[in-house]
N, C-alpha and C positions, 0 to 999 in steps of 0.2 A: 416548050410550052409546059407549064406546071400541070400536074394531074388534076382532074375534075371527076367527081363521082357523078355519073350520069344516071345510074339506077341504084339508089340507096336501098338498104334493107328496110322492111316495114319498121316504123318507129316502135311499135308495140305489137307483140305477138302473144296470143294466149293459146297454149297447146294442151292436149290431153295426154296423160301418162300412156306410154307405149306407142305414141304416134311418131311418124317420121316427118321431118320438116327440113326445108332448105332455105337458108338465108342467102340472098343474092346481093352482090355489090359490084356493079359494072362501073368501069372508069375509063376515061380517055385522056390523052395527052400526047405531046410530041415525044416519042420514045414511050412505048407502051408501059403503063404503070404496073408495078408489082403490087399485088394485094396481099396484105397480112391481116390476120384476125387475132383479137385478144378477147378473153372472157374475164370480166371483172379485173381488167388490167394485166392479166397473165396470158402470155402467148398460148395458143391452143395447139392441139395435136395436129400435125400436118396430114395425118391419115384421113381426117374429116374434110379436108379442103381440096377441091378440084377447081382450078381456075378461079373464077369469081364467086364460086359457090361454097358455102359452108354447110355441111350436112349434119343434122341432128337425127340420129337413128335411135329408135326405140326409146323415146324421151323418158328420162328419169327425173326425180326431184332435184338431183345435183345439177341438172341442165338449166335451172332457173338462174337468170343473171343478166348482166349487161354485156352485149357483144358489140365490139367495135371493129369496123373494117377500116384499114388505112391504105390509101393508094399513094405510092411514091415512085418517082422516076428520076430523082436527082436534080430536077429543075424546080426551083421555087419551093413553096411550102407544101407539105404533104396534105392530102385531103382526107378527112375522116367522117364517118357516119356511125351513129350508135343505134342499136336495136335492143329493146328490153324484152326478154322472153320470160313469160310466166306460165304457170300450169293451172289448168282448170281441173279441180278434183271432182271425181264422181262421188255423189253423196250415197251413203249407205244408211239405211234406217234400221234401228233396233227398237223393237217394242218390248217394253218391260212391264210385266204384270206383278203387282205387289198385293199382299194381304196385310191390312192394317191390324196390328195386334194391340198397340197401346193407345189407340185413338178411338174416341167414341164418334160414331157416325152422326153427322148433323145434316139436316136438310139444306143448310146454307152451302154445303159442298157441291150441290148441283148447280150453283151459280158461280161462274168464273169471275164475276166482279166482286164477290163477297170477300170480306176480310178473312174469314175462315179458310176459304179456298186458297187465297194468296199466301197465308201463313203456312198451310200444309204443303202447298206447291214449293215454297222456298226451302222447307225442311227436306222434302223428298229430292228436289233438284240438287241440293248440296250433297246429300248422301249418295245418290246415284252417280253424280260426277266424281266423287272420291273413289268409289268402287271401280268405276270404269277406267279412270286415268291411273290410279295408283296400283290397283290389283291386276288389271288387265294390260297395263302399259300402253294404252291407246290414247290418242288425243281427241278430246271432245270439242267440237267447234260450236255446236248449237244444240240446245235441248229444249223441248217444250212439253209441258204437262197438258194433255189434251182433255182428259175427263176423269172423274171419279165415278165408279159404279158400285 
């Protein structure tokens, strides 16, 4: 009897950095199937595999990918199942206070919908983004200008 995956890994899994997680791939067949795992098409280290389980320990960015379990027993076609693993990043907030030296304060800057607010917001966002990514070597995912005082 050809192999059949009876308990596939979750199709999509979202993990947190440092978390431990186990992907499970149970299979049945006449002649117990052998389970092998690949990540992005490359065989994975046997150290992380115990039976039908693939263990992700202390999850890192490099662990993101497509994990495929394959059940084979020499009879018929192999059975496969894929699980996509992603990482949920914890947000960190950085508050930046600036003193404007070459701008004249306008009361319109108190209104987020004003043209003046939006123009200054665009200038500051561009400058802050450049300093943050180029000088500090960080990746900026999102930034918002909250208020002028």
